[in-house]
ZAVONU-293511 format. One line per 2 residues: for each residue x, y, z of N, C-alpha, C. Coordinates in steps of 0.05 Angstrom, whole numbers, plus 5000, padded with zeros to 4 digits. Example, Ala and Ser with C-alpha at 12.3 -4.5 7.8 and 13.67 -1.06 7.14 Angstrom:
BEGIN
5264/4886/5156/5246/4910/5156/5264/4934/5156 | 5257/4955/5142/5273/4979/5143/5258/5001/5157
This chain:
BEGIN
8226/9800/7686/8235/9785/7703/8228/9792/7736 | 8205/9782/7755/8200/9798/7773/8228/9796/7798
8218/9810/7817/8238/9812/7840/8258/9786/7848 | 8237/9766/7852/8245/9742/7860/8260/9719/7848
8260/9733/7815/8275/9717/7790/8305/9729/7796 | 8325/9721/7795/8352/9720/7796/8368/9713/7776
8389/9721/7766/8398/9703/7743/8427/9718/7749 | 8450/9690/7743/8473/9701/7752/8489/9687/7728
8503/9696/7714/8520/9680/7687/8547/9686/7690 | 8565/9662/7688/8588/9665/7685/8601/9659/7658
8610/9675/7648/8620/9672/7615/8660/9670/7621 | 8671/9645/7606/8690/9639/7616/8704/9633/7583
8717/9666/7572/8734/9660/7549/8769/9656/7550 | 8770/9631/7549/8804/9622/7557/8818/9624/7532
8844/9630/7531/8855/9629/7503/8865/9601/7494 | 8863/9598/7472/8875/9570/7461/8904/9563/7462
8909/9542/7465/8939/9534/7472/8956/9522/7441 | 8932/9520/7420/8941/9510/7398/8949/9527/7381
8961/9515/7351/8977/9533/7343/8955/9542/7319 | 8933/9536/7324/8911/9545/7310/8913/9577/7299
8907/9584/7271/8900/9610/7270/8871/9618/7281 | 8862/9650/7284/8848/9654/7295/8813/9650/7289
8821/9646/7254/8796/9636/7247/8794/9603/7251 | 8815/9593/7252/8808/9566/7254/8790/9561/7283
8807/9575/7309/8805/9571/7329/8776/9588/7342 | 8761/9596/7326/8743/9609/7334/8714/9602/7339
8701/9601/7359/8678/9592/7365/8656/9608/7367 | 8629/9599/7373/8612/9617/7373/8605/9629/7403
8602/9655/7402/8604/9671/7430/8590/9660/7447 | 8595/9649/7466/8579/9631/7495/8552/9644/7497
8559/9675/7497/8529/9684/7510/8510/9687/7487 | 8514/9683/7465/8493/9676/7442/8487/9652/7450
8499/9632/7453/8490/9601/7451/8467/9599/7476 | 8467/9621/7497/8446/9607/7519/8416/9618/7510
8418/9633/7483/8388/9643/7478/8367/9622/7482 | 8370/9606/7475/8341/9588/7474/8337/9580/7503
8364/9569/7513/8355/9563/7541/8345/9586/7570 | 8361/9612/7557/8346/9627/7569/8312/9634/7566
8303/9631/7542/8272/9641/7539/8257/9615/7547 | 8273/9587/7549/8258/9565/7560/8257/9570/7592
8276/9584/7604/8281/9587/7638/8251/9606/7634 | 8254/9625/7622/8233/9651/7625/8203/9635/7628
8202/9620/7600/8175/9604/7603/8166/9588/7629 | 8185/9575/7633/8183/9558/7650/8176/9569/7683
8186/9597/7684/8178/9609/7701/8150/9621/7709 | 8144/9631/7683/8118/9638/7676/8094/9616/7680
8107/9599/7676/8091/9570/7685/8082/9563/7712 | 8113/9572/7735/8109/9564/7754/8131/9546/7770
8147/9544/7753/8177/9532/7756/8192/9553/7777 | 8196/9536/7798/8218/9554/7819/8239/9557/7807
8255/9547/7792/8281/9545/7783/8292/9537/7765 | 8314/9541/7740/8319/9530/7719/8354/9542/7723
8368/9520/7728/8407/9522/7718/8415/9506/7701 | 8436/9525/7686/8446/9512/7661/8469/9518/7653
8486/9493/7644/8514/9496/7635/8520/9492/7612 | 8529/9513/7603/8535/9509/7570/8565/9506/7561
8573/9490/7548/8608/9493/7546/8623/9490/7515 | 8627/9504/7495/8634/9500/7471/8664/9504/7476
8685/9482/7474/8703/9479/7479/8718/9496/7500 | 8726/9515/7503/8746/9534/7523/8726/9558/7530
8699/9558/7522/8678/9579/7525/8656/9562/7543 | 8647/9576/7568/8632/9567/7582/8610/9594/7594
8586/9582/7592/8569/9596/7611/8549/9581/7633 | 8549/9594/7652/8529/9581/7678/8515/9596/7690
8491/9588/7686/8462/9609/7692/8447/9595/7709 | 8437/9613/7727/8411/9602/7747/8391/9626/7743
8368/9614/7744/8341/9635/7744/8323/9622/7760 | 8310/9644/7776/8290/9632/7793/8304/9632/7824
8281/9610/7843/8293/9618/7868/8297/9591/7883 | 8314/9587/7901/8326/9569/7917/8302/9557/7931
8283/9570/7940/8264/9556/7956/8242/9581/7959 | 8214/9569/7955/8185/9586/7956/8187/9599/7983
8203/9592/8006/8196/9603/8033/8216/9630/8038 | 8237/9622/8033/8251/9646/8032/8261/9670/8004
8254/9661/7987/8255/9673/7962/8279/9677/7955 | 8300/9664/7967/8329/9674/7958/8336/9663/7933
8343/9679/7919/8356/9669/7891/8371/9645/7886 | 8366/9635/7869/8381/9609/7859/8405/9619/7849
8434/9594/7851/8458/9609/7842/8457/9571/7823 | 8482/9579/7807/8490/9557/7792/8497/9535/7801
8511/9547/7830/8525/9513/7844/8510/9502/7860 | 8478/9518/7861/8462/9497/7883/8459/9472/7875
8455/9460/7895/8448/9422/7889/8424/9420/7884 | 8416/9391/7868/8391/9387/7862/8400/9352/7858
8367/9335/7863/8369/9313/7853/8370/9308/7822 | 8383/9293/7821/8383/9286/7790/8375/9256/7788
8352/9254/7802/8340/9223/7801/8351/9206/7771 | 8355/9187/7771/8356/9171/7748/8380/9178/7732
8395/9200/7728/8418/9209/7721/8446/9202/7731 | 8441/9188/7751/8460/9176/7766/8476/9149/7771
8450/9137/7744/8455/9109/7737/8487/9109/7724 | 8497/9122/7702/8517/9122/7689/8540/9116/7706
8540/9125/7735/8564/9136/7752/8560/9110/7765 | 8543/9092/7771/8540/9063/7782/8552/9053/7757
8535/9050/7734/8553/9034/7714/8583/9035/7712 | 8594/9062/7714/8622/9065/7715/8635/9040/7743
8625/9041/7756/8639/9023/7782/8639/8993/7775 | 8615/8989/7763/8605/8961/7752/8630/8954/7733
8627/8975/7710/8658/8965/7689/8687/8966/7700 | 8683/8977/7720/8711/8974/7735/8714/8952/7744
8692/8940/7759/8697/8907/7766/8705/8888/7736 | 8690/8894/7720/8691/8882/7694/8723/8885/7688
8732/8908/7682/8761/8907/7675/8779/8904/7695 | 8766/8898/7722/8783/8883/7742/8791/8852/7740
8769/8837/7724/8761/8808/7722/8745/8797/7748 | 8736/8820/7765/8718/8811/7789/8689/8802/7782
8686/8812/7764/8651/8807/7745/8658/8809/7722 | 8641/8792/7699/8638/8787/7671/8614/8794/7664
8609/8813/7651/8577/8812/7635/8564/8797/7643 | 8571/8773/7620/8551/8757/7614/8548/8729/7646
8559/8745/7667/8555/8724/7688/8525/8730/7694 | 8513/8702/7702/8483/8708/7716/8490/8724/7753
8469/8737/7749/8472/8758/7772/8476/8741/7798 | 8456/8718/7796/8463/8698/7825/8484/8691/7826
8509/8696/7809/8539/8682/7815/8547/8695/7831 | 8541/8725/7832/8550/8743/7852/8530/8757/7878
8507/8756/7874/8498/8764/7889/8463/8737/7894 | 8470/8725/7914/8451/8702/7918/8428/8711/7926
8429/8732/7942/8403/8748/7950/8376/8752/7927 | 8395/8763/7904/8379/8765/7888/8362/8741/7874
8366/8716/7877/8358/8691/7861/8337/8687/7888 | 8340/8689/7915/8318/8685/7934/8295/8708/7935
8298/8727/7918/8274/8745/7914/8263/8739/7886 | 8275/8735/7872/8267/8732/7841/8278/8706/7834
8263/8680/7841/8277/8655/7839/8272/8647/7809 | 8254/8656/7798/8247/8652/7764/8269/8668/7744
8283/8682/7760/8292/8699/7742/8328/8695/7733 | 8332/8669/7742/8365/8669/7742/8378/8660/7720
8364/8671/7691/8381/8674/7671/8392/8706/7666 | 8382/8723/7684/8386/8752/7684/8420/8755/7691
8436/8765/7669/8461/8777/7673/8465/8806/7682 | 8489/8807/7689/8502/8830/7696/8495/8849/7673
8504/8842/7641/8494/8858/7625/8470/8858/7615 | 8447/8850/7627/8426/8852/7623/8412/8879/7642
8426/8874/7666/8422/8895/7686/8426/8926/7672 | 8449/8927/7660/8472/8946/7653/8457/8957/7627
8440/8946/7608/8428/8942/7581/8399/8953/7586 | 8389/8943/7608/8354/8946/7610/8337/8927/7593
8354/8905/7593/8336/8882/7583/8331/8854/7602 | 8330/8867/7622/8329/8846/7645/8298/8836/7647
8280/8862/7640/8256/8843/7645/8242/8850/7673 | 8262/8860/7692/8254/8868/7720/8233/8881/7721
8203/8880/7743/8188/8902/7750/8202/8923/7764 | 8192/8948/7751/8207/8977/7760/8191/8978/7791
8203/8979/7814/8194/8972/7841/8191/9010/7848 | 8187/9030/7829/8181/9055/7837/8162/9065/7827
8143/9057/7816/8113/9063/7810/8099/9045/7835 | 8101/9021/7844/8086/9004/7864/8092/9022/7883
8117/9038/7890/8127/9054/7920/8119/9075/7922 | 8112/9088/7891/8097/9113/7892/8067/9109/7890
8058/9094/7895/8023/9088/7893/8019/9075/7916 | 8029/9060/7931/8029/9051/7962/8041/9065/7982
8053/9084/7979/8075/9099/8007/8058/9133/8011 | 8054/9141/8030/8037/9168/8034/8065/9180/8024
8064/9217/8026/8086/9229/8026/8098/9227/8047 | 8085/9227/8069/8101/9225/8099/8124/9205/8099
8114/9179/8086/8128/9157/8084/8149/9160/8068 | 8143/9166/8039/8166/9173/8024/8194/9194/8034
8177/9207/8049/8205/9234/8053/8214/9222/8082 | 8206/9199/8093/8219/9197/8122/8230/9170/8125
8224/9154/8103/8225/9123/8109/8244/9107/8091 | 8266/9106/8112/8286/9096/8087/8290/9064/8082
8292/9059/8057/8295/9030/8041/8318/9020/8036 | 8324/8999/8037/8350/8984/8035/8347/8971/8001
8367/8967/7999/8368/8954/7958/8345/8926/7969 | 8347/8909/7987/8332/8891/7995/8299/8900/7992
8289/8914/8007/8267/8921/8009/8256/8935/7980 | 8276/8951/7966/8265/8957/7942/8262/8930/7921
8281/8914/7917/8273/8889/7905/8247/8876/7914 | 8240/8875/7941/8211/8863/7943/8189/8877/7942
8191/8903/7933/8167/8919/7933/8171/8911/7901 | 8193/8910/7883/8190/8903/7849/8173/8870/7848
8189/8855/7867/8180/8829/7865/8149/8820/7872 | 8134/8838/7880/8109/8840/7877/8087/8847/7858
8101/8853/7835/8093/8862/7814/8099/8834/7797 | 8072/8829/7781/8069/8791/7766/8080/8805/7736
8100/8797/7731/8112/8794/7701/8120/8771/7700 | 8121/8762/7673/8135/8739/7674/8164/8739/7668
8179/8725/7674/8211/8716/7682/8226/8735/7653 | 8242/8751/7655/8259/8756/7639/8285/8744/7639
8306/8750/7618/8308/8778/7609/8293/8775/7579 | 8289/8800/7573/8281/8809/7543/8292/8820/7523
8289/8814/7499/8306/8821/7480/8300/8852/7463 | 8288/8873/7483/8296/8894/7478/8293/8915/7496
8304/8944/7497/8307/8958/7523/8283/8963/7535 | 8286/8955/7562/8253/8959/7581/8267/8972/7609
8266/9001/7614/8278/9010/7630/8261/9005/7662 | 8277/8998/7681/8265/8984/7708/8292/9003/7723
8278/9021/7750/8297/9027/7769/8315/9000/7779 | 8295/8982/7787/8297/8962/7801/8329/8944/7793
8334/8954/7761/8365/8937/7755/8378/8956/7767 | 8388/8978/7773/8404/8992/7782/8408/8984/7812
8379/8980/7833/8379/8969/7854/8401/8949/7862 | 8401/8923/7836/8411/8903/7839/8434/8908/7838
8448/8925/7817/8479/8933/7812/8485/8945/7835 | 8473/8959/7849/8484/8970/7879/8492/8960/7894
8468/8943/7903/8473/8911/7917/8494/8898/7913 | 8500/8888/7886/8524/8884/7881/8552/8886/7882
8553/8914/7874/8570/8930/7886/8581/8926/7912 | 8563/8938/7933/8567/8936/7958/8576/8908/7969
8563/8888/7953/8572/8862/7967/8603/8858/7954 | 8603/8860/7932/8638/8854/7920/8659/8871/7936
8651/8903/7940/8675/8911/7952/8668/8911/7981 | 8647/8906/7991/8641/8905/8026/8644/8930/8041
8636/8952/8024/8630/8974/8036/8605/8987/8024 | 8598/9009/8038/8574/9032/8024/8577/9042/7993
8559/9047/7981/8555/9052/7952/8566/9080/7952 | 8559/9098/7977/8576/9121/7977/8599/9123/7976
8615/9109/7984/8641/9101/7981/8656/9099/7961 | 8638/9074/7943/8647/9066/7920/8647/9085/7898
8629/9098/7895/8620/9123/7871/8636/9151/7884 | 8641/9154/7908/8666/9175/7908/8691/9169/7907
8698/9138/7908/8731/9136/7899/8725/9130/7870 | 8715/9119/7854/8709/9116/7824/8700/9136/7817
8689/9145/7819/8675/9171/7800/8681/9204/7808 | 8665/9206/7839/8653/9235/7837/8690/9246/7848
8704/9235/7861/8734/9245/7860/8745/9249/7833 | 8749/9227/7819/8768/9227/7795/8756/9251/7774
8732/9256/7775/8722/9278/7755/8724/9299/7772 | 8729/9305/7794/8725/9327/7810/8700/9345/7818
8683/9328/7829/8652/9330/7828/8650/9337/7859 | 8658/9359/7866/8663/9359/7894/8637/9373/7910
8612/9369/7889/8590/9386/7903/8568/9354/7898 | 8577/9336/7893/8563/9309/7884/8564/9286/7912
8550/9275/7913/8547/9258/7931/8518/9234/7933 | 8520/9217/7947/8497/9198/7948/8491/9209/7972
8461/9206/7970/8441/9230/7985/8441/9202/8018 | 8435/9217/8044/8440/9201/8063/8412/9201/8076
8399/9193/8095/8379/9202/8107/8367/9231/8119 | 8353/9245/8113/8347/9269/8126/8345/9290/8113
8353/9320/8121/8346/9333/8096/8367/9340/8084 | 8369/9341/8054/8387/9344/8040/8412/9369/8050
8437/9368/8043/8464/9393/8050/8449/9415/8030 | 8450/9439/8047/8447/9459/8035/8470/9469/8025
8466/9489/7999/8450/9498/7988/8442/9481/7966 | 8409/9476/7969/8394/9461/7954/8370/9472/7939
8369/9463/7913/8347/9476/7901/8319/9463/7919 | 8301/9472/7919/8282/9456/7940/8255/9450/7915
8250/9427/7920/8225/9423/7903/8200/9419/7914 | 8179/9412/7902/8151/9414/7913/8130/9400/7902
8110/9386/7919/8088/9376/7903/8059/9387/7915 | 8043/9378/7907/8015/9383/7912/8006/9365/7924
7992/9373/7950/7982/9348/7967/7956/9355/7975 | 7930/9345/7964/7912/9364/7967/7904/9388/7955
7914/9399/7936/7915/9425/7921/7933/9435/7940 | 7946/9434/7963/7967/9445/7983/7998/9453/7977
8011/9461/7965/8039/9464/7969/8063/9449/7982 | 8075/9430/7979/8092/9414/8003/8116/9412/7996
8129/9425/8004/8163/9420/8008/8167/9390/8003 | 8182/9381/7978/8187/9360/7971/8218/9359/7968
8240/9370/7981/8261/9360/7976/8278/9340/7997 | 8270/9339/8016/8275/9314/8029/8257/9287/8023
8275/9263/8013/8264/9243/8002/8277/9221/8011 | 8273/9210/8032/8283/9185/8043/8288/9162/8027
8267/9159/8020/8259/9133/8007/8278/9129/7978 | 8288/9149/7969/8312/9144/7950/8343/9150/7961
8339/9161/7986/8363/9159/8002/8388/9134/7998 | 8401/9138/7985/8428/9114/7983/8419/9096/7964
8402/9101/7950/8389/9092/7920/8407/9091/7899 | 8409/9062/7882/8431/9063/7865/8421/9080/7838
8392/9079/7836/8377/9095/7818/8374/9125/7821 | 8363/9136/7840/8362/9155/7842/8364/9172/7860
8393/9162/7880/8397/9172/7901/8419/9197/7896 | 8426/9204/7882/8446/9220/7881/8442/9247/7876
8455/9270/7887/8449/9297/7887/8477/9305/7883 | 8470/9328/7862/8497/9339/7843/8486/9366/7832
8504/9381/7823/8503/9405/7807/8504/9401/7782 | 8485/9426/7762/8496/9419/7731/8522/9420/7731
8543/9432/7741/8567/9433/7730/8585/9409/7735 | 8577/9394/7760/8583/9368/7765/8576/9345/7743
8547/9346/7740/8538/9331/7719/8552/9342/7692 | 8555/9357/7684/8572/9356/7660/8601/9347/7661
8616/9352/7685/8643/9337/7685/8643/9318/7690 | 8618/9299/7693/8621/9279/7701/8620/9264/7668
8600/9274/7652/8596/9269/7627/8623/9269/7609 | 8633/9288/7615/8660/9296/7597/8681/9277/7606
8683/9267/7631/8701/9248/7643/8693/9218/7631 | 8665/9218/7628/8659/9186/7620/8670/9187/7585
8664/9207/7566/8667/9206/7539/8691/9208/7531 | 8714/9217/7552/8744/9217/7549/8762/9204/7564
8746/9180/7573/8760/9163/7583/8784/9160/7614 | 8767/9177/7628/8782/9186/7652/8764/9169/7674
8758/9147/7665/8740/9127/7682/8753/9097/7680 | 8745/9089/7655/8747/9067/7641/8770/9067/7613
8773/9039/7603/8789/9046/7585/8776/9048/7560 | 8785/9055/7536/8774/9065/7515/8760/9037/7504
8772/9014/7508/8754/8994/7494/8727/8988/7514 | 8731/8994/7538/8709/8986/7556/8690/9007/7544
8694/9033/7549/8671/9049/7537/8654/9041/7505 | 8676/9039/7487/8672/9026/7464/8647/9003/7466
8651/8991/7486/8636/8965/7482/8613/8973/7498 | 8612/8994/7516/8584/8999/7527/8563/9015/7501
8583/9028/7484/8560/9049/7465/8555/9028/7447 | 8575/9013/7446/8563/8995/7413/8545/8963/7419
8542/8968/7443/8512/8946/7457/8497/8944/7436 | 8479/8924/7438/8456/8911/7426/8442/8902/7449
8407/8910/7447/8398/8925/7429/8395/8962/7440 | 8416/8962/7463/8417/8996/7466/8441/9001/7482
8453/9019/7482/8484/9026/7502/8483/9018/7534 | 8493/8998/7545/8494/8997/7569/8503/9022/7585
8489/9026/7614/8503/9043/7629/8482/9065/7626 | 8449/9063/7628/8437/9084/7627/8438/9107/7611
8452/9115/7589/8455/9132/7574/8443/9121/7540 | 8436/9139/7527/8430/9138/7502/8449/9151/7481
8447/9148/7454/8471/9155/7434/8447/9173/7415 | 8461/9195/7400/8447/9206/7380/8464/9208/7356
8452/9210/7334/8472/9220/7310/8454/9244/7299 | 8438/9256/7312/8415/9270/7294/8424/9298/7304
8438/9307/7319/8450/9328/7328/8463/9344/7310 | 8494/9341/7306/8511/9343/7289/8513/9331/7264
8511/9338/7247/8527/9318/7221/8554/9309/7230 | 8558/9279/7223/8580/9271/7233/8591/9266/7258
8571/9278/7279/8584/9281/7305/8566/9262/7329 | 8572/9247/7336/8551/9232/7358/8552/9245/7387
8528/9247/7398/8527/9254/7418/8517/9235/7445 | 8521/9242/7466/8515/9231/7494/8494/9232/7498
8473/9223/7513/8448/9236/7532/8450/9222/7560 | 8451/9242/7576/8451/9226/7606/8424/9250/7616
8403/9221/7618/8379/9237/7639/8363/9233/7665 | 8348/9245/7681/8336/9236/7695/8314/9254/7707
8304/9240/7713/8276/9257/7736/8256/9244/7752 | 8239/9261/7767/8229/9240/7790/8205/9263/7800
8185/9270/7810/8170/9283/7825/8180/9316/7821 | 8187/9326/7836/8195/9360/7822/8218/9367/7806
8229/9337/7796/8262/9345/7789/8266/9333/7755 | 8276/9347/7746/8288/9343/7718/8310/9348/7710
8329/9329/7698/8357/9338/7685/8356/9326/7664 | 8378/9340/7645/8387/9329/7626/8413/9337/7618
8430/9321/7609/8454/9335/7601/8462/9322/7572 | 8474/9335/7554/8484/9322/7522/8506/9336/7523
8529/9316/7512/8557/9319/7503/8557/9312/7475 | 8579/9321/7459/8592/9309/7436/8603/9287/7454
8613/9264/7429/8624/9243/7440/8656/9251/7450 | 8663/9272/7439/8695/9273/7439/8693/9295/7471
8669/9302/7479/8670/9322/7503/8669/9344/7497 | 8668/9361/7472/8685/9390/7468/8654/9406/7470
8631/9389/7467/8607/9412/7469/8586/9397/7493 | 8581/9418/7509/8559/9400/7519/8538/9426/7528
8516/9409/7540/8494/9426/7552/8483/9408/7571 | 8474/9423/7596/8468/9405/7627/8440/9429/7634
8421/9419/7634/8401/9433/7650/8390/9421/7672 | 8375/9435/7696/8362/9415/7715/8339/9443/7724
8316/9433/7723/8300/9447/7728/8275/9433/7750 | 8272/9451/7765/8250/9444/7788/8221/9453/7785
8209/9427/7771/8183/9434/7759/8157/9450/7776 | 8144/9463/7763/8120/9472/7779/8106/9450/7795
8101/9458/7825/8085/9438/7835/8066/9425/7827 | 8057/9397/7833/8037/9384/7818/8029/9356/7831
8010/9342/7834/8004/9321/7848/8029/9294/7836 | 8041/9289/7856/8057/9265/7848/8051/9243/7838
8059/9230/7816/8052/9208/7798/8079/9200/7781 | 8070/9177/7768/8091/9166/7750/8076/9158/7725
8053/9168/7727/8038/9165/7700/8044/9181/7670 | 8055/9207/7670/8059/9221/7650/8080/9238/7658
8096/9243/7644/8118/9264/7644/8104/9295/7648 | 8121/9306/7658/8113/9342/7668/8110/9359/7638
8090/9373/7635/8090/9391/7611/8117/9396/7608 | 8133/9410/7614/8159/9417/7619/8176/9406/7605
8177/9383/7615/8202/9366/7608/8209/9361/7570 | 8188/9358/7556/8196/9356/7529/8203/9385/7519
8195/9405/7535/8205/9427/7518/8236/9434/7532 | 8235/9428/7549/8273/9433/7561/8286/9418/7541
8273/9391/7539/8295/9375/7516/8294/9382/7492 | 8277/9401/7484/8274/9410/7455/8294/9430/7456
8295/9452/7478/8319/9474/7485/8345/9460/7488 | 8354/9446/7500/8374/9429/7503/8386/9425/7471
8368/9410/7458/8377/9401/7433/8383/9425/7413 | 8367/9440/7414/8368/9461/7397/8390/9488/7403
8405/9485/7431/8423/9502/7439/8448/9474/7429 | 8450/9459/7435/8474/9437/7424/8474/9441/7390
8455/9439/7382/8461/9441/7346/8475/9466/7335 | 8471/9490/7351/8481/9514/7349/8512/9520/7351
8523/9492/7360/8553/9492/7368/8558/9473/7345 | 8552/9464/7338/8553/9439/7306/8580/9460/7288
C-alpha cells in the first residue's frame, strides 16, 4: 500500500451476557471476516478508487476500516467515520417516516396520492390511480427524473442549483410514458420525491426535521443528515468526476440536496445502525415491518430481500449509488450479522447509462463476507 493509502481498523470483542458455553457462543474472529473486503479495497485502489470504507459486525464482534484518502488534494487519509453520500440508500429511511404515518392512521397504503398531495395530480393529471403503496413498492410507473436531469444540466448546474420537490417532478413529467401504475417493479427516483413532498405536507415541516426525529435520533445516527445547499460538512469523502478528461471535485451536489431519494449523507457505521434498527423493530411495529417485506411484487421501502446468503436465514439489502459514490449494506433479518461498504469510485464521465465496473465486484465481496458469517 502506497504512502497515500491508510488503513484504520477497530476490532471490538465484547463478552457475551448469555449463559451459553464458550463453544456455543463462539463466532468467527472479526479480523478473518474482513479478508475479502480488504482484497476488494486493494483492487479498487489499484484501479483508481480514492477510498473504500467498510463495517463488519458478527454478533458482538465488529471491524471498522477505511482505506485510501479523504480527498485527492490534501491526500489526508480516510478514516472510518468520514461521511459519504449514500445516494438511493436513504429511501428506506423515508419509507420509515411514511409507515409511521400509516401506523398513526394519517395515511393508508391504498390511498391515491392525490388524496394527500393535490399538487401531484396537477403535474401528473393522468396518473390519478397511483397510490402510496405504488410509490413505496416502485410500481407507480412514474418516469425517473434523474436521467433527464443529468443529461440536460451542466456540472456547474448540478453542483450549485437547488431543486424543489415540484421541480424534480416537473422534470420527470417531461418524459413521455403511459400512465401507471404497473404490475411489476420499476425503480424511479421520482417515487421518493413524491413521498418526501407528501411527508412535508402532512407534517408541515421540512424533511430534514422529519427524518431526524423519526430515524436518525432513534437509531443513534449522529453522523447522518439530509444535505443542505453548499459544500457538505467535513470530514467528508470527496468524490470526483471527469470533465473533458480533467478531474473535478464532485462532492458538492446541490441538485440532490434535500432530495428524498438521494439527499442523505451518512457513514458506513450509521447506515449499519439504521438497517439493524429497521430489522429489529426500533422504528415501526412488527406487523408493519412484516407487511413491508411480504409485499408483492417486491418489498416496500426501497429494500430487497435474499434467501441465498445463508441457508435458512433471510437477508436485507439496502443500496445506493450515483456519480462517484456507491454504498451497500447487507444484514441478516434478525440483525446479528452485517456488512456495510462505501466506495468512492474512480473518476469518470458522469452518466447514468451503465454501472461503474467496480460496483459488481463490491457487491460480490460483500456477499462473500456475509456468507462467511453463516
